[in-house]
N, C-alpha and C positions, 0 to 999 in steps of 0.2 A: 457206348451203346450202339448196336447195329441198327441202321435205319430200316424201316419196313419196306418190303418189296411191294410195288404197285400190284393191285389185284390182277391186272391183265398180264403181268409178268409171271405171277404165281400160276395163273391158269395156263399160260403157254408152257411153262416148265412141267406142269403136271400132265400135259397131253401126251399120250404114248405115241411112239413112232408107228407109221404104217408098216404093214408086213413087207419085208423085202427091200433091198437096195439101200437102206440106211446103214451106215457103218455100225456094226454090232457093238453095243455097250457105250456108244457115244451119247453125249448130251446136246441139247439144242444150243447153238451158238447165237445168243441173243444179240450180240454185237461184238465187234473187234474194237476194243477201247470203250471208254465210258460215254455212252450216247447222251447221258444227262448233262455232261459237262461240255461236250463238243459243240462247236458252232458251224462246222462243216461235216458233211457225211458223204461218203462215196457209196455206190450201190452196185452189187453184183448179183449173180444168180443164186449160188449156194456155196457153203464152205467146202474147201478142198478136203478130200480124204486124208491128205498129208498133214492136216491139223490134228489127226488122231492116230495115224498109222505110219510106220516107216516104209521104206521102199519094198520091203519083203512082206508087207501086210501085217506086221506085228504092232500091237498097241504101243504107242510111245509111253515111256515111263521115266521116272527120276527127273533129271535136269532137262531131258528132252521133251517132257510133257508140256503141252500148250494149254489144254483145257481139262477140266475134270471129266472122268468117265465113271460108269457105274462101279468099275473095279476100284478106282482110286477113292471113291466115296464110300465103298463098302455097302452098297445097297442094291436091291434087285431091280428097282425102278424109282422114278421120281414122283409118281402119282401118290405114293404113300410116304414119301420122304419127309423128314422134319424140316422146320424152318431153317435150322442151322445148315443142313445139307443144301437147300435151295440157295441160300446166301453164298455158299462156297461156289456153286455153279455160276451165279451172277458175278461174283467177285473175280473169278478167273477170266471172264469176258472183259470186265472193266480194266484189268491190269495187263491185258494181252501184250501190248507193245512194250511193256517194261520187263517182260519175262523172257519169252523165246519166240518172237514173231517170225513168221514165214517171210523173211525179208526179200527173197528172190521174187515174190509176187507183189508185195505191197510197195517195195521201193520203186517200182515202175510208175506208181501213181504219185509219188512224192513231189516231182517237179510241178505237176498240175496243182497240187495242194499249196505248194510254196508260192505259186503265182497269185494266190489270194491271202498270203501271209499265214497259212495254216500248215500243220504237220501232224501225222499220226503220233510222232514221238514226243510231243509236248502236251498231248491231250486235247489240242484244239480241233482235231479231226478224228473221226471214227469211221468204221466201215460197217454197212448193213447189207443184208442179203434178202432177196425175195423169198427164199426158203431157208429156214434156220438149221435144217438137218444136213450133215455131210453125207454124201452118198458114195457107194462102192458097187458098181463102177461109177466113173465120173458122169456128170449130168448128161453130156452129149451121147454117152454110150449106153444109157438106160434103154433097153430095147422096146419097152412098152410105153407108148406115149400117154396112155391112161394113167400110168404111175406118176409121170411128171406133172400131168394136169392136176392130179389129186394133191400132190405135194404143194403145188402153187396155190390151189384153192384153199387148202387147210391153213396155210401160213399167211395168207393175204391180210387177214384181219389184224394180225399182230404187227405186220409192217405198217399198215395204215395208222395204227395206234401210235407207233413210234414216231412216224413222220408228222403226226398232228399233235403230239404231246411234247416233243422235243422243241428246243429253241434254235433250230438250225437256220443259219443265214443262207447257206448254199447246200444244194444236193447235186453231186456230180454222178452221172450215170455212164458206166463203162461198157459200151458195146450195143449193137443194134438189137440183139436178142433180148437183152435186159430192158432196153427202151420199150420194145413192144409189150413186154409183160407188165412193165411199170404203168404204161398208159392204160392197160386193161384193168389192173388192180385199182388204180387211183381214179379211173374214169375221166382222164384229161388227155388232151392231145398237145404234144410239143410242136413248136413252130420252127421249121428249118431256117437258119440265118446265115450260115457260112460254111466254108470247107477248108481243110488243110491238107496239103499234099506232101508225100514223101517221095522216095525214088520210084516206087511202083504202086503205091497205095494212096487213095484219097479217103479222108475221113470227113463225113458230113457232121455238122454241129447243129443242134436244135435247142430251143429254150422254152421256158414256161414258168409258172408259179404255182405253188401249192396254196390251198385255201387260207392258211395263216401267214402267207407272205414269203415263205422260203423260195428262193430263186433256184430254178432247176436249169442246169446246163448239161447236155448229153452229147456224146460223140459216138459215131457208128462203128469204129474199129475197137477191138479189144486190145489194149496196149500191151498186154502180156503175151499176145500171140507172136509167134516167130515167122508168120507168113507175110513177108513184105513190110513188117513194122521195123522202122529204123530209128536211130537217134534223132535224125532230122525231123521226122514226123512227130516224135514225142516232144521235141523242143518246140516245134511249131504249134502243137496242140496246147501245150502249157501257156505259150504266149497268147494264143487266141482266147483261151479261157480267161486269162487275166484281163484281157481287154473287155470281154463280154461281161465280166463281173462288175465293171463300172458303168455298164450301159443301163440307165434307168428305164429304158424302153422295154426291157424284158417283161413280158406279161403273158 
């Protein structure tokens, strides 16, 4: 018997995308991996268009598909979709790392996760986003800031529900832009505690706690960036996060 989806999940799935900039025919990415089972979560801005489209802008299909789309589901929208259809959308999110994950992006975060004994690939970690819609163009190239602000505002409540409903021990935040938006959404401020340096880039680390005790560790660089991010910095970041994870003074 299929378990019931939480009311807030059903409500999120049924909310239509705003006009423009959302990948046509895509569905909301509730999570990458099963957020209900994971004990560690990473946080980013929003899903990549490459989760739904190939490099030529064509919808992924067959074995290349990562998430359900309106085409794969055979529906016009999710607002009027059946429970079975909504479960298919949620299920694709839950099994993401067992099917066809975008390893080029997620594997950059694996060393940090492994520093606390977690991994995307065994289900102990998942990834969440401030905005659950994949956009085209990518987030940084959406020309109208009002569009980005609206996407963040509309999806904030769902993220808050995820972070206060789940049983996460740690939340890792990737990049200063995500940190700023997270602090705004959650109404908390993180405390700077350390830094890690690479050949030409320094990453600042900050910490905090969510209301139910989840320990938050954030860093200012985006580890997927090619601008000065080197393996030395990535390794140093993983090591420092591992040390901070054992620091009971995080508050």
